[in-house]
N, C-alpha and C positions, 0 to 999 in steps of 0.2 A: 350589802357591799357594793361600792361603785367602782367599775374598772372601764379602762379603755382597751379596746382590740384594734389592731393594725394589720391590714392584709394587702399584701402586693403579689399579685398571681403571675403566672408564667408567660400570659399574653403581653407584659410590660406595657400596660397603658396608663396605670395610674395607683394612687393610694386610696383606701377604702379605710376610714377610720370610724369607730362607733364608741360611745359610751352608754354603757349597761349597767342597770341596778339588780342585783340578785337579793331577792326577799328571804326571810327565813322560812318561809311557806313554800319554798321552791318555785316562786314566780320570778319570771325574768322579763324586765321592760328596760327597752330602750328609750333613753333620756334624748340622744340626738346623735347626727351622724354628718359625716362630710367627706367628699371625694375630691382629689385633687389630681389632675392629669399630670402625667410625666412630659418634661419638656422635651423636644425633640431630640436635643443633643442629648440628654441623658439616655432617652430610649435607644438611641444610636448606639451609644458607649456602652451602653447593657448588651447590646445583642454582639457588638465585636468583643467584648469581654467574655460574653457567653461562648462565642467559638474558639477563643484563646482558651478557655478553660477546658472546653471539649478536646481540642486539640492537644494538651498536655494530660489527657487522660483522667481529668478531675483530680490531679494531685494539685491539692490547694497550699500547701506549702510553698510551691513553687508559683502558683498562681498569684498568692498574696505579696510577691516581690515584682510584679508586673506594675508598672508605672500606673497604668490605666486602673488597675485595682483599687487603690488609694483614692484617685480622682473620682471614680464611680461611687464608692463607699461613701465618700464625704458628700457628694451631691445627694445621695438618696438619704442619707440620714437628714441632711440639712431640711429635706422636703418633708420627711416625716416629722420633724419638728415643728414646722410649719403646719401640718395638718393638726398636731394635737393642741398648739397653742390658738388656733383659729377653733377649734373643737371645743376648747374650756371656755372661751371667751362666749362662743355662740349658745353653749347651753346654760350658762349662768350659775353653773356649778364650781364652789370654791375648791382651788387646787388641792387644798389640804384634806379634801373630801374624797379625793380619788385615791384608791388603794394602790394601784399600780397601772402599768401598761403591759399589756400581753402583745408580744411581736412575734410574727411569725418569720419575717426575713424574707428577701428575695432569692429564690431558685434560680442559680445560674449555672450549676454542673449536674453532673448525673445522681438520679436517685437509683441507687442498686441496691433493692431490697432482697431478702432472703429467695423470694420465688424466682427472682432474675438472676441472681449470685449463683444459685444452684451448689452451694457446698463452699464457695469463695466468699471471700471477705464482702459482708454487706455493708453500704454505706449510705448517706446522703449527703446533700450540698446545698445549704444555704448561706448567705452571707447577711451580716449584720454588724451593727455597732451599737451596742447597747448602752455601754459605759458613755459613749458620748450624747446618745439620744436623753438618757437620765439626766447628765449634765446640763442640756438644752432646756429641758423641759421642767427639770426639780422633781419629777415624779419616778418613782423606782420602775425598772421595765425589767420584767420577766420573759425569758425569750430560749430559743433552741429547743423547742418541745420536742421535735422528731427525733432526736438524738436518743434520748432516754429509752425510747421503745427500741430502736436498734439496737441498743446495748443489751437490752432484754431478750434479744432474739426475734424482734417483730419487725414488722413490714415499714413502719415508721408512718403508716398511712393505711386509710383515711384518718384523719383526725377527727372527722365531722360527728361519727356514730353516737358518741357520749355526750356530745353537746344534743343531738336531736333526741337522745333519750330525757335529758333534762327538759327539753322543749314539750317532749310529749305527755308531762305530767297533765299541763294545763289542756291538752287536747283530750286525754282521756276523760276528766271532770267534765267535758261538753259531750261526751259518747263518740269521739273521733277514735276509734280503735279497732284493727291494729293498722297501723300508719306506716308508709314507706317515704322516707325522705331520698330525694333525688337531685343531686348536685349538677349542674351541667356548665362546666368551665372548660379550660383547655383540654382536661381529662374529667370524665364523669363517674361519680361514685354515687351509692346509694346505701342506706341504713334502714332497716326494718326494726321497727318496735312492735313485738308481738307477745302473744302467749301460746302454749298449748293444752295439754291434757292436765298439766301440772297448775294452770292458771297465773304462774309465776311471770311477771313481765321479765322479758328478755331482749336484748338487743344484738343484732349481727351487722355487719355491712364489710364493704370492698370497693375495689375500684372497677368500673366497668370498662373503660378503654377511652380511645379519644373522642373527644365531642366536638368542640369549637376548632380543636386543632387544624384539621385539613381545611375546615371551611374557611376559616381565618386566613389560611396560607394562599388558597386559590383565589380569594376575594382579592387579596392583595396582588398575586401574581398576574390573575387575568384583568382586574378592573382598577388596581392601585387604590384599593380600598382597605382599610384596617381590619374591617367586618362586614358582613351581609345584613345590613341594617334593614330589620323587619322582613328578611326574605326576599327583599326586591329582586336582587340580583338572579336568583335562581328561579323565580316565580314563571318564567317562561320555559323552562328546562322540564325534561322527563328522566326518571328514575329508569337506569340502564341494569339490567340483571347480571350481565358479564360483569361489568365495573364491581358491582356489589358482591359478586362471588370472588372477585380478586381482592378487595378491599378486606373481607372478611378473613382471607386465607393469607395476607401478604403484607397488611399495614400497622401490624403490631406485633413484630418478632422479637425475641430475645436475642442475645449474644450467641446463645446456642442453637437457635433458629425455631424454637418454642413457638406455637403461636399463643400468644396473651389470653385469646378469647376462649382458650381451650383448658386453660389452666384452672383448676380449683383452686377457691379461696381459702386461706386468706391471700390477698395478692394485692399488687398496687402497681399503677404503671404511670407513665411520663412521657414527655416528648422525646426522651432518647430511644424510647423504643418505636416511634413513628417515623418509619424509614421508607415511606412511599411517595414523598413530597415531589422528588425530581419526576418520578413515573408518572404522577398524576399530571404535573404540567404538560406533558408529553403524550398523553393518553389519545389514542385516536377515536375521539368524540367532539362532539361541538363543545366548547367550553361551558356554555350554559347547562348541558345534559351532566357534564361531570361535576359540576357544583351543585346541582340539585341531587345527584345521586351520593355525593358526600354528606350532604345536609341530611337525606333519609338514613344514611349509615349511623349518624349520630342517635336517631332514636332506635335504630334497629340494635345495634351493640346495647343499649340499656335494657330494651325489652329481652333479647335474648339472655342478659345476664340475671333476670329472675329465676331462670332455671335452678340457678344455685342457692337460691334461698331455702333453708332447712325444712324438711318434709314435716318435722314434728312440731314445727310453729303455723300458726293461721296464717293464710295467705293475705296480704292487705286489702282493704276494702278502701282505703284512703290514701291517694299518692300525692304528696306536697314537692311541687318542683320549687328550686331556688338556683341562683347563678344565672349569668347574663345571656348563656347559650339558649336558655328556654323563652327568652322575648322573641325568638323567632318562630313565627306561628306555624312554619311548616315543620318543624322539629316537634312541637308541641302537639299539634294533630297528627303527626304521622304516629307519634307513641300510642296516642288514644285509638288509632284505627288499627294498629297491631294489635293491641289488646282486646279488641273487638273482633277481630280476624276480616278486616276489610283493606289490609293493605299488602303490598308482596311480601312473600315469604320464599326464598331459596328453597328446591324440592329436599336438599339434605337437611331443612331445618323446619319441614312441616310437620313431623311427629313431634318434634320439642316444641313448636309454637302451640300445639294442640294440647300438649300436656301443661304448659304455662296456663293456658285458657281455661284449662279443665279445673283449676284450684280455685278459679272464680266461683265455680258452681252456679253459673247462671246469675248470679247476685249482683245487684248494682253496686258500682263502685264510682267514687270521687276522686276526680282529679283536678286540681288546680295550682295557681301559683301561690306561693308563700303568704304574699299579701292577703290573698282570700281567707286565710286561715288567722289572720291576725299578726303576722310576722313580716317583718321588713325582709323581703327578698333581695334588695339591694346590700343590705351590710350583714347578709346572714353568715358570710365566710369571715367578715372581720368579728362578729359576735362570737365565733367559736373561739378566737384568741382571747377576747374578753372573759369568756367562761373558764379558759385554759388558766389563765392568770389567777381568777378566783380560785381554781381549784387545786392551784399550786399553793395558795395561801392559805387555803382551809386543809391543804394534805389529802386532797380527793384523788384516787387513782382515774386517770383519763384513758388509759388504755387497757384492753382486756384480750385474754388468748383467743376468743371465740371472733374478734374483730381483725386483730393485728398479726394473731399467731405468736404473739410473745409468750415467752416461758411465764412468766408472772405480771399483772397488771402493776403500771408504774404511775408514781405523781411523775408529771413532766415538766422540765424547764430548770433554768436558773436564774438567779435574780442580781441585779446590778443595782445599789444605792445611788442616789447623786452624790458625786464627790468620792466615791469609794475608791480606795487605790486597787483597782482591778488587777494589776499586774503582781502585786503582791498576794493577792488572795485566790488567782487563777480564775477569774470569771470576765477577764476582758477579750474573750474570743471574739474574732470577727468573720468567722465562717464554723460550720457545725462542729461539734466536739465529736460526732459520729462521722467526719469525713474521711476519704480514702486513706488508709494507712492507719487508722484509730487503733484497731488490735493491736499493731505492733508496740504501742504505746502505752497500754493497758497494764 
């Protein structure tokens, strides 16, 4: 089966689309991929719309009536259609042979999972126009994947672990096991594929916290750059332990004041939790030292998150990195140095760090980017969407209680066929079915 996956992340930088073939032997092969940047106008309009949605408390019924909502949605969908058409042309694959497009949508409002809602209504917020995209491309579109997990009591994230499990089959055949997949985007998440005494392969995963978020924010605030390419801006800076302490304790707090880093999985995070931006811009340190410390913090949070890996599963011997944040060599080597005990750890975390390292039992480990494992790191997130579309068509569950905390696993998404009367069939949603207020409508 051949599907297309489309991903647009919270960094609002552009569209990644990948065409992937899924074999009956559990093989996964990317046929081709394409990336298109957002125009300056679309990026700016998305930021304005995101601020307006936030000001409305993520009330999407009200947000959808804002004139800018339709303008942004039309421009966004038109760009997605261009990406699909160019990808199909580039690949040489006939459109009739493409089973579906898997579309994540653009997150522009709060992601408020159960771990954050604390007994209140959980919800998630993405925008999309699947009906228009299906019409423009002539290919069925499967979308709104997170809502089904929210409906089932789950976090709605992370979505990567089940796809990572599917990727692990080829790695296991090569002796690469247990393996930990670590995604470094605006937010980081990890997925461990391992086994214990039962020798039954299992997968678990969760969000770790902010990764690129503060790095990109400060690169823009201090240097007018979208991101710190290759870590060049932070290269002359030094890690400050006082700021590192403040970041750990204050940079990712729920509405109730709980520290995200201390919450046990299942859990998921997002920019709405990351509330230290303004303070960082005015922190009493040299700008280069602030940037270097938040860069280190990206690796630090991932490392400390390893303490939540189940004790009954073997600790990973292979670490597979993907996502743009890992292209920053400082973050990459900071993580390796933390694993080997050669980097700064706050006094309150020393025992925790030693416990994590003790699970390696002094054995060698391999840490590398996805491309060195034979996968395309650039299109890994888009490939998740391609896999979710495939799993929807084959009725394969894509969430599990041990990953998202859902009551039961779910086949995720809904489908729009080209030319379908979506209003009559109730599939013409332009934002998540599990948006704020959904429980009152169920």
